[in-house]
C-alpha positions, 0 to 999 in steps of 0.5 A: 814700863814698856809695851811688852811689859803691858802686853804681858800684864794684860795677857793680850794673847787671851784677849781674843777669847773675849769678843766671841762671848758677846757674839755668841750671846747675840746669836743665842738671843736670836738676833743679828749683831748690831751697834749695841753688840759692838758696844758690848764687845768693847765693854767685855774687852775693857772688863777682861783686861781690868781683871788681868791687871787687878789679878797681877796686882793682887798676886804680886807677893805670890808671883814674887816667889812663884813667877818672879818674871811677871811684870810687877815682881820684876819691877817693869810695872809699878803696882800702883800703875797696874791698880790704876789701869784696872780702875780705868778699864773698869770705868771704861767698860761700864761706860760702854755698857751704859751706852748700850742701854740700862739692861746691859749696864746692869749686867756689866755692873754684875760682871765687874763686881764678880771680876773684882770679887774674884781677884781680891777675895774669892780666887784662893777660896773654894768659890773661885772657879764658880766666880770665874764661871759666873763672870764668863756666863755674864759676859755672854749674857752682856752680849745678849742683853745689849743686842736685845735692847736694840730691839731688832729681830732677825726675820723679815720686817725687822723692827722694834721687838717688845719681847726683847728682854724676855728673849735673853732667856734663850741665851741662858743655856749657852751661858751655862755651857761656857761657864761650865768650861770656864769652871773646869779650866779654872780648877786646873789653873790652881795647880799650874804653879806647882803641878802634881794633880791628875784629878783636875785635868781628868775632871776637866777632860770629862767636862770637855767631852760632855760639853762637846756633846751638849754643843752638838745637841739642838733644842727643839722649841715646841710650837716654834722652829727647832733650835731657835731661841724664839720658840716661845714667841712663835708659840704665842703668836701661832696660838693667837694668829697662826704663822705670821702672814698666814691664815690659821688652820682653825679659821680656814676650816671654820670659814669652809663650813660657813661657805666662804665668809669674808676674812677667809684665806683666798684659795679656800674661798675661791674653791668654795665659790667654784663648788657653789657655782659649779664647774662653769669656769666663770671668774668669781666675783670679788667681794670686800668685807672684814677681810679687805680687798680679796684681790690683793691677799697678803703674801704668805711667809714662813721663815726658813728653818735655821741653818743649824738644823740643816745638813750644812749647818750640822756639818759646820757645828760638828767641825767647830765642836771637834775643833773645841774638843781637840784644842782643849782635850789633848793638852788636858790628857797630857797634863793628866798623864804627867802633871808637871807645871809646864804641862799643866800650864799648857793645859790651861792655855789650851783651855783658854784658846778652846773658848773660841771654837766653843763660842763659835759652836754655840753660835752655829748651834742657833743657826748663826753660821756667819757669826760662828765663822767670824769668831773662828777667824780669831783663832790664828791671831790668838795662836800667833800671839800666844807664841809671843805672850803667854795667856796664863 
């Protein structure tokens, strides 16, 4: 057993498509990456590699015919060692998820069960692509759940957020898009050993085009900032108290009608007093009441609109989406025109590498441009390793 043999077994060149799942999930949930996000990334990496080792163990008889150069059929790694590695990596992944909190552990347990079910039972059934898509979607939700469990918001005054669990719902659309891409690539991978299918690459090409359009679309949350995952919370808060740190419009109008009762906005009260006293220029007398000290009003704060809805943010998201479509679509088109095994395998490899710009585009879609650019930094590493170790 050599280091290269294990690198081939674990497909380390595809490993760099994994961290973006958790980071995109954190961005889609409306939170900054934190220590729990790091734990989610570690758990994702372990569970992904567990699936790789288990996949080759389960396919060792088939690979002996179709891929005799693989580490197990070539004798470079013993089947028992691969199975033991799968079990150890699964346990390590669940252990890291447990440190991120019970919700994260629950999602990681579902992810691990999906990985083992796919490799041992579902891979060669019609449910295979759906199981693989579910695994990628759960991986993204693992990042959202772990990050949300930390309860740190992205706005000023970040602190414990009682709605952390509910905000994970904001990551469901991103998980669906990533899962749809995974489904399409998995459907193509079923023909990489023998080729001959033009339908699967063409269907995947159509899916990539649709997903690119969806990644460019920004959802507008009614009552909240456009494109954010916290529209529901903002809507609830606006309906109850108005924007955080500002007086509601209805209250201001009501207080004008009352002539400046305590608790009104400072500017409105001062204007009302001037109208009542006349334009004498005299300084209004400060009063205290239910509204507290009128001479020290709370500064109004309105959170800035996410970068995803500004011109620079849109340009970044457009560039990332274009990179995704180009990375996935070109080899898929070649495989559709000539469905030979080498071109089909190249299309699968392109689909795997395209997950990185897709994850980055999903992060930029929520305004987390810094996270998106960090994810894209993994592209050259994955490309260089793919020249040495095949990701398929």
